[in-house]
N, C-alpha and C positions, 0 to 999 in steps of 0.2 A: 055593418062595416067594422064596428068595434071588435066583434069576435074574430073577424078575418085578420085584423091587425094583430090581435093577441095570439092567434094561431101562428102567424108568421114569426112572432117572437119565440114562441115555443119550439117551432121547427128549427129556427136558427140556433137556439140554445141546445137542442138535442143533437145538432150536428157540430157543436163546438164553435159556431160562428157568431154567437152573441158575445159582446165584450166581457161580461162577467165570467163567461166560460173560458176565456183566453186572457189570463192576467198579464201576459207579456205585451198585450196590445194596449197602448196608452190612449187616453182620451185625446182626440185631435185638438190642436190649438184653436184659439178663437179665430185666428186668421184663416185656418183651414175650414172652419165651420162657416165662414163668410164667403167662401169661394163663389164666384159668379159663373163658373164653368158648369154646364149641365152635369148633374150627379156628382159634383165636386171631384171629378176624375183627376184633376190636377193636384189634389191634396190628399186623397184617400182612396181606398179600394171601395168597390161597389157595396160590399157587405157592411163596411163602416158607414157609408152614406145612408144605408137603410137604418142602421142602428142609431146613428147620432143625428140625422137630419130628417129623413122621411118619417120614421115611426113617431118620434116626438112631435113633429108637425101634425101628423094625422091625429094623434091623441089630443092635441090642442084643438084642432078643427072640430073633432067630435064632441069634446067636453064643452066647447063654447057654442055648440050647435050652429056652426058656420056651414053654409052649403058645401057639400063635398065637391072638390074640383074634378073636372073630367081629366083623366090621366091615362097614360099608356106607358107604363114602366117595363112591361114585359120585353119589348124589343131591346131595350138597353140592358136588361138583366141577361138576356140571351147572348148579347155581344160582349159585355164587360164582366160578367159573373159566370164564366164558362165552367168553373169548378162547382157551381151550385148543384146540390142534389135536386133531382126532378121534383120532389115534394115541395121544395121552396119555389121553384119556377112555377109549378102549378098553383101555388098559393098566390103568387104575384099576379098570375092570370086571373084568378078569382077576384082579387082586389081591383084590377083593371075593369073587370066585368061589372062589379058592384058600382064603381064610379060612373060607368057609362049608364047603368040603369038609373042611378040617382039623378042624372042630368037629362033624362028623357021627359021628366015632368015639367 
């Protein structure tokens, strides 16, 4: 799972969707990061949710060796991240698949 997450970061960076690749995009406010709306759609774009919420949370889960939650972010990415290159959508499908496999045990 860790390599799948880092591949997602690399793909986003290569496409100019990672925050360091787009200096005009500022870090979301603390209030934005605390959004209770799924995928924080009320406060940021889906790619920002990936970069500022999902990926840091997954890195924490992996480093703390917390069980990987079952997730399905592909449907949301296909609905709210319509400009995403197919490689990023495919990587999100891979991450969903890995989370499903982790929860079969």
